[in-house]
N, C-alpha and C positions, 0 to 999 in steps of 0.2 A: 504493500500500500504506500510506503514511503517513497518508492522509486518513481511512481507515476507523476507526481508534481515536478520532479527533477527532469524527467523526460519531456514533459510539456514545456518547461521553462527553456530547455535547450532548443525545442522545436520552434518556439516563437521567433527568435532571430533568424533561424534557418528559413522559416516561411517568408519572412520579409525579404531576405536576401534572394531567395528563390524567385519571388515575385519580381524583384527589381532586375534580376539578371536574365531570366528566360521567359517571362510572361509574353505571350504573343501580343501583337498590336491591338487586337480586338479586346484583350483583357487588360490592357495597360493604358496609361495616360499618354497624351500627345507629348507632354514634356519629357517623358522618358525616352521617346524616340529622338526628340531633339537633342537630348543629352548625349546619346550614343553617336548620333550623326555629328554633333559638334566636336566630340572627342576624336572621332576619326579625322575630321578636318584639322584639328589641332595638331595631331601627330604628323599629318601630311605637311602642315606649315613648318613644323619643327625640322623635319627632314629636308624640306626645300630650303629652309633657312641655313642649314648646315652646308648645303651645296652653294648657296649664294655667298656664304662666308669665304669659301675656297675660291670662288670665281673672282672675288675682288681683293685678293691678297696682294696684288701688284698691278703695275701698268701693263705689263706684257704677260697676259694670261689668256689662254684659249683652250677649249676642249680638243682633245686629240683628233676626233673625227671631223670636227668643225674646221680644222686647218685646211682641208681640201674642199669641203662642201660650203663653206661660208666665205672664204677669202675673196672670191671673185665678185661677191655681192657689193664690195666697196666701189664697184663701177656705178652703182646706183647714186653714189654721192659724187663721184668724179668719173665721168665716162671716159676720160683720157687714160685711166689706169689699165695696165696689162694689155697694151696694144699688140695685136697679132700674136697673142699668147695661146699656144696650143692647149695647155692645161686648163687655163681659165675658160677658154671657149668651150672645151669639152664638158666641164662640170656645169657650166651655165646651160648647155644644150640638154643634158640628161636630167637636170633638176625638174621635179614635178611643178606643174603650172601654179597650183595654189600656194605651195611652199615658197616659190620664187616671188610671187606677187604680194604675199603677206609681208615678206621682208622689204620689198620695194615700197609698199605702202607705209611701213613704219619709218622708213627714211624720210618720208614727206613730213612727218611730225617730229623729226629730230632725233629719232632713235636709230643709232647706227646698227648694222648687222652684227658686229661683234658684241655690242651691248645687248641686243635683243636675244642672241643665243644664250646669254647668261641669265637674262630675266625670265625667259619663257619656261624653263623647267618647273619652277615652283607653281606657275599658273596651270600648266598642263597636268602636273601632279594633283593639284586640288580638283580639277575637273574630273580626272580619272577616278579619284577617291569618291567623289559625289555619285558618279554613275555606278561604280562598283557597289556602293552601299545600296543604291536604289535597286539594282539587279538582284542582289541578295534578298532584299525585303520582298521583292515580287515572287521569288522562289520559296522563301522561308520567312514569313513575317514575324521574325523575332529580332529586335533591334541590335542585341549584342552580336548576333551572327553577322549583321551588316558591318559592325565595327571591326570584328575579327577578320573578316574577309578583306575589308579595305586596308587594314593594317598589314596583313600578309602580302597583299598586292603591292603596297608601298615598299615593303622589304625587298620584293622582287625587283621592282623598277629602279630602286636606288642602289641596288647591287649590280646594276648594268649601266652601260654608258649610252643607252638609247635616248631616254628622255633628257638626260643631262646634256646631251650634245646639242639639243635645239635644232637638229637637222630634220629632214623629212620623216625619218622613222620615229621621231619623238611624238609625232602627232597620231600615230596609229592607236595608242592607248586611249586617249580621250574620244576619238571618233569611232573606234570599234566598240568601246563600251557604251557610247551613246546609241549606236545602232542596236546593240543587244537590248538595252533598256527600252527603247521606243518600240522595238519589235515585240517585247513582252507586253507592253502597254497597248499594242495594236494601234499605234499612232502612225498613220500612213505618211502624212506630210513629213514629220520629223525623221522617220525611218528613211525616206527617200533623200532627205537633206543630208543625213549622216552618210549614206552611200555615196552621194555626190562629193562630199568632203573627203571621204576615203579615196575616191578616184583621183582627185586633184592634189592629194598630199602623199598617199601611199597606196598605189593601185592594187598591190597584192591582196590587201584587205578586202577589196571588192569581190574577188573570186571566192574568198572564204564566206563572206556574207551571202553571196549568191548560192553557194552550196547549202547554207543554213535555210535560206528561203525555200529551196526545193525540198529539203527534208521536212519543212513545216507542213508540207502536203501529205506526208506519210505518217500513219499512226500505227501504233503497236499495241496489240491486245491479245492476250492468251497465246503468246508465241506466234502470232500471225501479223503480217504487215499488210495494211490496206490503205488505199488512197482516201483522202478526205472527201466527204459528201457535201461539204459546205461550200457554196458558191463564193461566199465572202473570203474564204481562205485563198481560193484561186485568184480572185480579184486583187487581194492585198499583195500576194507574192508576185503576181504577174506585173503589176505596176512597178513594184520595186525592182524586179528583174529587168524591166525595160529601161529604167534609170541606170541600172548597173551596166547594161549593154551599151547605152549611149556614151557613158563616161569612159568605158573601156575601149570603145571604137575610136574615140577622140585620142586617147592615149596611144593606141596601137598604130594609128595613121600618122602620128607625129614622127617626122623624119629627123634622125639625129645627125645624119651626114657623116658618120664615122664607120661605115661599113656594117656588114652583118655580124650577128652575135656568134661567138666562137662555138664550134661543135664539140661534143663530148670527146670524140675520137682525137681531135686536134689538141684538146686540153690535156688528155692523158699523156701526150708526148712532150709536154712543156714542164720544166722544173718548177715554174711558178705555182702550178696546181698540185704538185706532189708534196710529200712530207717535208716540213720545214720551209716550204715555199711561202712567199708573202701572201699568196691567195690559196693557201693549202686547201685541197678538197679531197683528192684521192689518197686514201691511206690504207695500209694493209690491215689495220686493227678493225675487226668487224664492229665491236661495240662503239668505238669512237666514231666510226664512219656513220652509223645509223642513229646514234643517240646523242653523243656529246660533241660531234664535229661542228665547228663554228659555222660552217656553210652547208654541210651535208646532213647534220644531225637534227633530231626532233626537238631536243631541249638543250642547246648548247649554253655553256656559261650560266648555270643555274644561280650560283651565288649563295643560295640558301635552299635546303632540301626540306625544311619543316612543312611548307604548304603541300609539297608533293607527297610526303609521307602521310600527313593527316588526311589528305583527300582520298587516299586509298582505303581508309577506314569507312568512308561514307556508305558504300554499297552494303558492307557487312552490318553496319549499324542499322540500316533500314530493313534488314532481314530479321532483326531481333523482334521479339514479342513486344506488343504495344504496352504491356504492363511494365516492361523494363525501360523502354524508351517511349513514353507516352506522347512526347512532343512531336514525334515523327508524323502524327496525324495531321499537323498543320502544313506539312510540306506540300508543294504543288509545282507542277511543271518541271520537276527535276530532270525529266528526259531532255529538257532544253540543253542542259550541260552536255549530254551525250551527243546531241545533234551538232553542237559546236565542235566537239572532239572528232566526230566522224567527218564533218566537212573539212576540218583542218588536216586530218590525216589523209583524206582523199586527195587534197591538193598537194600535200607533201609528196605522195607517191607519183602523182601525175607530173609534178615538177622534176622528179628524178627520171621519169620516163622521157620527158621532153627537156632534157638537161640544158640549162642556161637560157633556153628560149622563154621560159617563165621565170627567169632569174634564178635565185638560189632556193633550194627546197626548204631550208631551215626557216625562211621568211614566212612560211605558211603555218608553222606550228609554234615557233619560239615565243611569240607574243600571245596568241590566242590560248594556248595550253597553259600559260602562266595565269591568265585571267580565270580559266576554268578551274585549275587546281586551287587557286587562292579562294575562290567562292566556295568550292566543295569543301575545302579545309575549314573555312569559317563556320559553315553549317555543321560539319561533323563535330567540331570542338564544342559548339553550342549544344548539340544533342547530347554529347557526353557529359557536359556540365549539368544539364537538366536531369539526366539519368542519375548522376551522383547525388544531386540534391534530393531527388525523389527517394533514392535509397537511404539517404540520411534521415528522412522523416519516418521511415518504418521502424518500429520498435524491434530490438533484438537483444537477446541475452549474451550472445557471443561477443558483440561489439557494442557495449552500452554507450560509448561516446561517438556513435555513428554521425549524429548531427554536426559535431565539431569536426570530425574527420572529413565529412563530405564538403564542409566549407573550406577546409585546408586544401583538399585535392582540387576543388573547383578554382580556388584562388591561385593554386600552383599552375593550372592550365592557362589561366589568363595571363599570369606573370610570364609563363614560357613564351607566349606570343609577344607581349609588350616588351620584354627585356631581350628578345632575340638579337637585336642589333648590337648588344654589348659584347657578344662573343663572335659576331661575324667579322671576318677579316676585311679591313678597309671599308667600313660603312660610314657614310655613303661612298660608293665607288664613283669617282668623277672623271678620272683620267685627264685632269687638267694639265696642260703643258705650261710651265712657267719659264719665260725667257730669261736666260742667265747672262746675256751679253747685250745690254741695251745700247752700248756704244756702236756695236755692229749694226743694229736695227736703225739707229739714228743716222749713221753714215749713209747707208743705202737709201734711206728715205729722203735724204738731201740731194741725191743724184737725179738726173733726168728720168722721166717716167718710162722711157723706152729702153732702159738698160736691160741686159740679160746676164744672169749670174750662174756660173757653173761650179759644182762642187760635189765631192763624194761624202762630205761630212754630214752627220745627222742634223746639224744646226741649220742647214740650208732649207729644211722642211718648214722652218718658222718664218722665213723671209717674206713670203707672199702675204701672210697675215699681219706680221709686225712692221714690215717696211713698205708694204704695198708695191713691191717690185717683182718682176718676173724671174723665174728660175728655169734653167734648161730642163732639169728633172730633179725629183726628190725621191728618196727611197721609201717614205712612209705615206701610203694612201694615194699617191699620185699615179703610180703605174698600175692602173686598173686594167686587167687583161681580157675583159669580156667583149668589147667591141674591137674587131680585128683592125679596122682602119685606124683607130686611135692608137692601139697598142703597138702596131707595126712601127709607127713613128716613134713611140716612146722607147721601144726596144732598140731601134737604130740609134737614137740619141744616146742611150745608156752605153751601148757597145762602143760608140765613138768617144764618149766621155772617158770611160775607163782606159781605153787605148791611148788617148791623148794625154790624160792626166799622168800616166806612168811612162810616157814615151821619152826616149832619148833622142828621137829624131826631130830636128828643128822644123823641117818641112811638114811633118805630120802634125805637129802642134799648131803651126801657122795655118795649115789648111783647115783644121778643126775650128780655130778661132774665127777665121773668115767665113766658113760655111754657115756657122750658126750665129755669127755676129756677137760673139762673147765679149762682154765689156770687163767683167771681173771674175777672178777665181777666188773662192773662199777655201783656203787651205788649212787643214787641221794638222797640227804638229803630231807626228807619229803615224800619219796616214801613209807614209812611204815605207811601210814594212810589210812583209808577207802575211804576218799574223793579222794585221789590220783588215786585209782583204778576206782572209779565211774566216774571220769572226763576223763578217758582214753577210747575213743571209741574203740581203738584197743584191749585193754585187756578185755573189757566188752563183746566182741564177743566170747571169749573163756570160755564157761561154761561147767561144773560147777566150774572150777578152780577159776575164778574171784570172784564169790559170796562166795565161801568157804573161800577165803583169806579175804574178807571183814568181814565175820562173825567172823573169828578168831581174826582179829584186833580189832573188836568191843568189844571183851571180855577183852581187855586191855593187852593181852599177847604180848610179843615182839618176832618177828622172830629171828632166830639164826644169820642171816646176820647183823641184827641191833645191835647185842651184840658184834660183833667183835671189838676188841680193836685196838689201833694204831700200835701194833706190826705187824699186817698183812696188814696194809695200806701202799701201796707202793708210793702213791701220793694222795694229797688232793688239789684240786683247786676249788675255789668258792663253789658250792653246790655239787660237785662230789668227790667221793672217789674211788680209784682203789684198790681193795682187791685181794690179792693173794689167789686163791681158795685152793690150797694145804696147804698153811699155815693156812687158816681158819679152815680146817678140823683137822689139827694136833693140833691146839690150843684148839678146842672144845673137842677133844678126851682127851687131857691132863686134861682139866677142869672137864670133866665128871668123869675121874678116881679119881681125888682128892675128888670129892663128894662121 
């Protein structure tokens, strides 16, 4: 008799916590939903703020991928920049229309492309968070599930460099989640608008959305698939698919002028696409190729596995008895997550089948499956919390402290999600590049706009963004090998650069300078050694030039550029020297004549 009041006293706080945490919307107050939604946005703001803090640590800071995708947009401010620049022209041509014109529009109100790419991630993150919360509530109307799903999706996106980059891929998360939300709400206009935005920012998402729309017409009941009998379903999907077809036709008919897309057979013969290549695709390891390969795999660069692991529990939880998991009764339309998964996987395998013609296979799963697993994980964890709290309310002699234990376990699950970033490596992952030689950037920025800089040093990759001047070629991001017309020129440039840079032949160096109208060489101390070339995955792709340069250096002979004296050095900072190309030729000719 004495134990009963104690049990009741324990259950009172448990009941209140249970109601607060897992009560469905129809059994809860509106303020509770607002609380969890606001909390989700708060965390998204904190994470975005952490990214902003890194973005503004100095004057010369830019995200790694943005170096090649953003630099050319400075033409919006000064059309005279990058004249006759192959690299700038290429990236401008292949950039999606919506993404390009958003950045152009922002320059009209005084926001530069470099600034916008730093400001946009936090905005895109907040929009994605809001839609993820809304999708979860539509599928499982329990506010804490929306919070957990949104938080896990934030952990996903801030452990990758997609949203952080502010490039076209950054927009797939807000626009794709918007489409999923409005599709659930059966809002025709907004669904069509979301598809149109996907098409002008990240066209691959349109193909996934189209697959989902087709699957919406299929229903599953008692192990049988049948087509919808509702005319309104065909009308909704049909109109959305027409919009998708229009935007994809516009995208497909856009000519880039850089030749056809490379074939799979041709790519297999190129070191760029093989293991350790700068565009690695074909690898011998089965698991890496199909699952974790950055370009070939389903879920590359996960960053965190918690959402993936938790999402796998959802199907098993739903199979449990309703007495164990009573809250599963309020789930609805969870087959929607399966439709997204099927559509994504279908496009993934189709992209492998028509390799490179639909761009990279990973683009069809890496974003959508992150969204699916984050939502599924949030719902699964909320169901487990509800089951634990229900278990805690049932009297038991074996575990008299069940109410307290259930609260501790539930709190532990929530803490596991909230505190996950504390043990994630490099959270948030920004991949911001911080310029370390401002004197070099300032020097080039003061030169005429039509100069061309040649170098094998990694620092040359920063010049277009930080100095707004053209480079002959850079090893990071610029040698994109998918369009044959573009890459043929890039490959020729790189082979010629390596040959001339390490040449002992005056005529060869002079011909190189004249052919490409080189104005300056950016020379790195230590670059004239065999190991420097061997350790450069970028240069080692370009054979036989790289091996010939190594063989030449191993004889002990010194390349002409290494012999240039201080008279032609316009600036020396740390381990970098800026050499006037025309001066170098003149001095070497004068030296040769004296001999």
